C-alpha positions in Angstrom: -26.6 -51.3 -145.1 -24.1 -48.5 -145.1 -24.2 -45.4 -147.3 -22.0 -45.7 -150.3 -18.9 -43.3 -150.4 -20.0 -40.0 -151.6 -23.7 -40.7 -151.1 -25.2 -38.4 -148.4 -28.2 -39.2 -146.3 -30.0 -36.3 -148.1 -29.5 -38.1 -151.3 -30.6 -41.3 -149.8 -33.8 -39.5 -148.6 -34.4 -38.0 -152.0 -34.1 -41.5 -153.6 -36.4 -43.0 -150.9 -39.1 -40.3 -151.5 -38.7 -40.2 -155.2 -38.8 -44.0 -156.1 -42.4 -44.5 -154.8 -43.7 -41.7 -157.0 -42.9 -43.7 -160.2 -44.4 -46.8 -158.7 -47.5 -44.8 -157.7 -47.9 -43.5 -161.2 -47.6 -46.8 -162.8 -50.2 -48.3 -160.3 -52.6 -45.5 -161.1 -52.4 -45.9 -165.0 -55.1 -47.3 -166.9 -55.3 -51.0 -167.9 -55.8 -52.3 -164.2 -58.6 -54.8 -163.7 -60.9 -54.8 -160.8 -60.4 -57.7 -158.1 -61.6 -61.0 -159.4 -61.8 -64.4 -157.7 -59.0 -66.7 -158.5 -56.6 -63.9 -159.3 -53.6 -63.3 -157.4 -53.7 -60.8 -154.4 -52.6 -57.3 -155.3 -50.9 -55.6 -152.4 -50.2 -51.9 -151.9 -47.5 -50.9 -149.4 -45.4 -48.0 -148.3 -41.7 -48.4 -147.9 -41.7 -48.4 -144.1 -45.2 -49.8 -143.3 -45.5 -53.2 -141.6 -46.0 -54.8 -145.0 -42.4 -54.1 -146.2 -41.2 -56.9 -143.9 -43.6 -59.3 -145.4 -42.3 -58.4 -148.8 -38.7 -58.4 -147.8 -39.1 -62.0 -146.3 -41.0 -63.1 -149.4 -43.7 -64.4 -146.8 -46.7 -63.7 -149.1 -48.0 -66.0 -151.8 -45.3 -65.7 -154.6 -48.1 -65.0 -157.2 -49.1 -61.8 -155.2 -48.1 -58.5 -156.9 -46.7 -55.5 -154.9 -47.3 -51.8 -155.6 -45.2 -49.2 -153.9 -46.7 -45.9 -152.7 -45.1 -42.8 -151.4 -47.7 -42.1 -148.8 -51.2 -43.2 -147.5 -53.1 -40.7 -149.6 -51.4 -42.1 -152.7 -52.2 -45.6 -151.7 -55.9 -44.9 -151.3 -55.8 -43.4 -154.8 -54.6 -47.0 -155.7 -57.7 -48.4 -154.2 -60.0 -45.9 -155.9 -58.4 -46.9 -159.3 -58.9 -50.6 -158.5 -55.1 -51.0 -158.8 -54.7 -52.9 -155.5 -56.8 -55.2 -153.4 -55.3 -54.4 -150.0 -53.0 -51.8 -148.4 -51.9 -50.2 -145.3 -52.0 -46.5 -144.1 -52.0 -44.4 -141.1 -55.0 -43.1 -139.3 -55.9 -40.0 -141.4 -55.8 -41.3 -144.9 -58.8 -43.6 -144.6 -60.8 -40.5 -143.4 -59.7 -38.3 -146.3 -60.4 -41.2 -148.6 -63.9 -41.7 -147.3 -64.5 -38.1 -147.6 -63.5 -38.4 -151.2 -66.0 -41.2 -151.8 -63.5 -43.9 -152.3 -64.9 -47.4 -151.5 -63.0 -49.5 -149.0 -63.3 -51.4 -145.8 -61.0 -51.4 -142.8 -60.2 -54.9 -141.7 -57.2 -54.5 -139.3 -55.0 -52.2 -137.3 -51.8 -52.2 -135.2 -51.1 -51.2 -131.5 -50.5 -47.4 -131.3 -47.2 -46.0 -132.6 -47.1 -42.5 -131.0 -43.4 -42.1 -131.1 -43.2 -42.8 -134.9 -44.2 -39.3 -135.9 -43.0 -36.0 -134.5 -42.5 -32.2 -134.9 -38.8 -31.5 -136.0 -37.1 -28.3 -135.6 -33.6 -26.7 -135.7 -32.1 -26.4 -132.3 -30.5 -23.2 -133.2 -34.0 -21.4 -133.6 -34.6 -21.9 -129.9 -38.2 -23.2 -130.1 -39.2 -24.8 -126.8 -42.9 -25.8 -127.4 -45.3 -26.0 -130.3 -46.8 -22.7 -129.1 -43.5 -21.1 -130.1 -44.4 -21.9 -133.7 -47.3 -19.4 -133.9 -46.9 -17.4 -137.0 -44.2 -19.8 -138.4 -44.1 -22.0 -141.4 -44.9 -25.7 -140.6 -44.5 -28.4 -143.3 -46.5 -31.6 -143.4 -48.1 -34.1 -145.9 -51.7 -33.3 -146.3 -54.0 -36.2 -145.6 -51.4 -38.3 -143.8 -51.2 -39.4 -140.2 -49.3 -36.2 -139.2 -52.4 -34.3 -140.2 -54.2 -35.5 -137.1 -51.1 -34.8 -134.9 -51.3 -31.3 -136.1 -54.8 -31.0 -135.0 -54.2 -32.4 -131.5 -51.1 -30.1 -131.1 -53.3 -27.1 -132.1 -55.8 -28.3 -129.4 -53.2 -28.8 -126.8 -51.6 -25.4 -127.1 -54.9 -23.5 -127.7 -54.1 -22.5 -131.2 -56.2 -22.2 -134.3 -55.0 -23.6 -137.7 -54.7 -19.9 -138.9 -52.2 -19.2 -136.2 -49.5 -21.2 -138.0 -48.5 -21.1 -141.7 -49.2 -24.6 -142.8 -47.2 -25.7 -145.9 -48.6 -29.0 -147.4 -45.5 -30.7 -148.8 -44.7 -34.2 -149.6 -41.7 -35.7 -147.8 -39.5 -35.3 -150.9 -40.3 -31.5 -151.0 -40.5 -31.0 -147.2 -37.0 -32.3 -146.4 -35.0 -29.8 -148.6 -37.4 -27.1 -147.4 -36.7 -27.8 -143.8 -32.9 -28.4 -144.4 -32.8 -25.0 -146.3 -34.8 -23.2 -143.5 -37.7 -22.4 -146.0 -40.0 -23.8 -143.2 -39.5 -23.7 -139.3 -40.8 -27.1 -138.5 -41.6 -30.4 -140.1 -44.2 -32.8 -138.9 -43.2 -36.2 -140.2 -43.2 -39.9 -139.7 -40.7 -42.7 -139.8 -38.4 -43.5 -141.7 -38.2 -39.9 -143.0 -38.2 -38.8 -139.3 -35.2 -41.0 -138.5 -33.4 -39.9 -141.6 -33.9 -36.3 -140.8 -32.4 -36.7 -137.2 -29.1 -35.0 -138.1 -26.9 -32.9 -135.9 -28.7 -29.6 -134.9 -32.2 -31.2 -135.4 -34.3 -31.8 -132.4 -37.7 -33.4 -131.6 -40.0 -30.6 -130.3 -42.8 -33.1 -129.6 -44.0 -36.5 -130.7 -47.5 -37.9 -130.6 -47.3 -39.4 -127.2 -50.5 -38.5 -125.4 -51.9 -36.9 -128.4 -52.4 -39.3 -131.2 -52.5 -43.1 -131.5 -50.7 -43.2 -134.8 -52.0 -46.7 -135.6 -51.6 -48.4 -139.0 -54.8 -49.5 -140.7 -55.4 -52.2 -143.3 -57.7 -51.2 -146.0 -59.3 -53.4 -148.5 -61.2 -53.1 -151.8 -64.9 -54.3 -151.1 -64.9 -56.5 -154.2 -61.7 -58.2 -153.1 -63.1 -58.6 -149.6 -65.9 -60.8 -151.1 -64.2 -62.6 -154.0 -60.7 -63.0 -152.3 -61.8 -63.7 -148.7 -59.7 -66.9 -148.3 -56.6 -65.4 -149.9 -56.9 -62.3 -147.6 -57.4 -64.5 -144.6 -54.1 -66.5 -145.4 -52.3 -63.3 -146.1 -53.2 -61.8 -142.7 -52.0 -65.0 -140.9 -48.7 -64.6 -142.7 -48.6 -61.0 -141.9 -49.2 -61.6 -138.2 -46.6 -64.3 -138.2 -43.9 -62.1 -139.8 -44.6 -59.0 -137.6 -44.5 -61.1 -134.5 -41.1 -62.5 -135.6 -39.7 -59.1 -136.3 -40.7 -57.8 -132.9 -39.0 -60.8 -131.2 -35.9 -60.4 -133.5 -35.2 -56.7 -133.8 -31.6 -56.9 -135.0 -32.5 -59.5 -137.7 -35.6 -57.5 -138.7 -33.4 -54.3 -139.2 -31.0 -56.3 -141.3 -33.6 -57.7 -143.5 -35.4 -54.3 -143.9 -32.5 -52.0 -144.4 -31.8 -53.1 -148.1 -35.6 -53.1 -148.7 -35.9 -49.5 -147.4 -32.6 -48.4 -149.1 -31.6 -46.6 -146.0 -28.6 -47.2 -143.7 -28.8 -49.9 -141.1 -28.5 -47.5 -138.0 -31.4 -45.4 -139.3 -33.5 -48.5 -139.9 -32.8 -49.8 -136.4 -33.6 -46.5 -134.7 -36.9 -46.1 -136.7 -38.0 -49.7 -136.2 -37.3 -49.4 -132.4 -40.0 -46.9 -131.9 -42.4 -47.5 -134.8 -42.7 -51.3 -135.2 -45.8 -52.6 -133.3 -47.9 -55.8 -133.3 -51.1 -56.1 -135.4 -54.4 -55.8 -133.6 -58.0 -56.6 -134.4 -60.4 -53.8 -135.5 -62.7 -53.4 -132.6 -65.7 -51.1 -131.9 -63.5 -49.0 -129.6 -61.0 -48.5 -132.4 -63.9 -47.6 -134.6 -64.9 -44.9 -132.0 -61.2 -43.6 -132.1 -61.5 -43.3 -136.0 -64.8 -41.6 -135.8 -63.5 -39.0 -133.3 -60.6 -38.2 -135.7 -63.1 -37.8 -138.7 -65.3 -35.6 -136.5 -62.3 -33.5 -135.6 -61.2 -33.0 -139.4 -64.9 -32.2 -140.1 -65.0 -29.6 -137.4 -62.0 -27.9 -138.7 -63.3 -28.1 -142.2 -60.4 -30.1 -143.3 -62.8 -32.5 -145.0 -66.1 -31.0 -146.7 -68.5 -32.7 -144.4 -69.1 -35.2 -141.6 -68.6 -38.9 -142.6 -69.5 -42.2 -140.9 -66.1 -44.0 -140.9 -67.3 -46.5 -138.4 -69.5 -48.1 -141.1 -66.2 -48.9 -143.0 -65.2 -51.3 -140.2 -65.2 -55.1 -141.0 -64.0 -57.5 -138.2 -64.4 -60.7 -140.0 -60.6 -61.4 -139.7 -60.2 -60.3 -136.1 -59.2 -63.8 -134.9 -56.2 -63.9 -137.2 -55.1 -60.5 -135.8 -55.4 -61.2 -132.0 
């Protein structure tokens, strides 16, 4: 998909970020019924998450309904409002959701995606390492995967969170702030990351060696018990579609670019570093999540310690191996 004449990539980004807002608001409105046996599966997705390919290829049950969310924290609000049965987020949203007393289980994950999130800066500003951002304005989406990357960067460079001026901005707010030099750095994930890779913009550091940046599948507990067979079948289809996409990257990008509403070259670049196979939710991954939760609690980014490992449910692990 190529940009239409006169349509800049900044405009495309704004459209990409703004469109899910209306969908999220619709999903969060009243009138939604809780999960019930025999009813179609209700799927929450983000525009670039692995579920996008399932939707674009029409691989799910045709009766399933799809709700689009701007970010992981917005999707967990959909779970809280009983608007969806299943959805996919990064590693931080489940922890913030659990701290907010939202009820859900974690039934699957992906291989790590460390190159799919990064700190972006303007080359002209001369920053060489994250330590150079001490006292500077750094934008990120609160409660998203990049929140954990920030914690690990602070740890690596022996900084405190008060050593930088954190600006919690949604992607639609952060991009113009970054472009207009209202912030000095932007910690962001794909595809917003790929869209922002314009001349003069450089990657200061990605999550390699710092954060796994896995994707996680969250499910409403009532749906888990009442729609078990539907969920199992959906996960099989999800695994099949994901494996097909990894084996056919050019075809995958061609399918997803219209779904994402971003140019084919941007889609291809983002997918090359961010698309990873699904994986079972093992005790070791539970330990990984618990370490993240404990890290957030230590920095008082969540109000108290939580037991995220108790949210793990491995009943579908065979379908994800």
